[in-house]
Every structure is written in structure tokens, then in C-alpha cells.
C-alpha positions, 0 to 999 in steps of 0.5 A: 906744569901750567904757568902758575905752578912753581919749578920744583925747588931741586931743578931751579938748584939744578940750573943754578948749580950748572950756572955757576960751574966754570967752562972747561977748556979741553975735551976729558977724551981727547984734550982738543979745545972746547967749544961753548954753545950758550943754550937756554933753558926755561921754565914754563915760568918766566925763571931762565937761565944760559948755561955754555955747553962743552962741545969737543969738535974731535969728540962730538962732532966726530972731525965734522965741523960743517955740523956746527957753525961758529958763533960769528960767523952766525 
């Protein structure tokens, strides 16, 4: 996609809806408190979205938190 092309409306709508969702606090699988990793998605144009992605320290990291550095440590 070149920079002069518009992002398809359904893609914009998808990221707008994701941005508006409440952050889940607990893992649906195990009930652990979730961490949220701020992740930025951007188009080849000028539009971008920063969305907190939920990460379960038990299920997603398989109990190895060494795979993830807490933001306050960075």
C-alpha cells in the first residue's frame, strides 16, 4: 500500500473498536491478574492506534516471566 492510498474503512473501524474496549483484568483461562503491554499499530499513512494487549503471566508466558520485562523496570 502506498502512502497516498487510504486505509480501508473496515480496518479503521476494527482498530477504533479495539481502542474503545475495556481492559480485561483477569485471565479467562486461569483467573490470574493480567499485564497490559501498550502496543502501537500504524498504517503506511499517518494513522496509528495504541492498544493495551493483555498478557497472562501464567498462560501466555508459561510461568516464565523472564520473557517479559515489566515497563517500570525499563
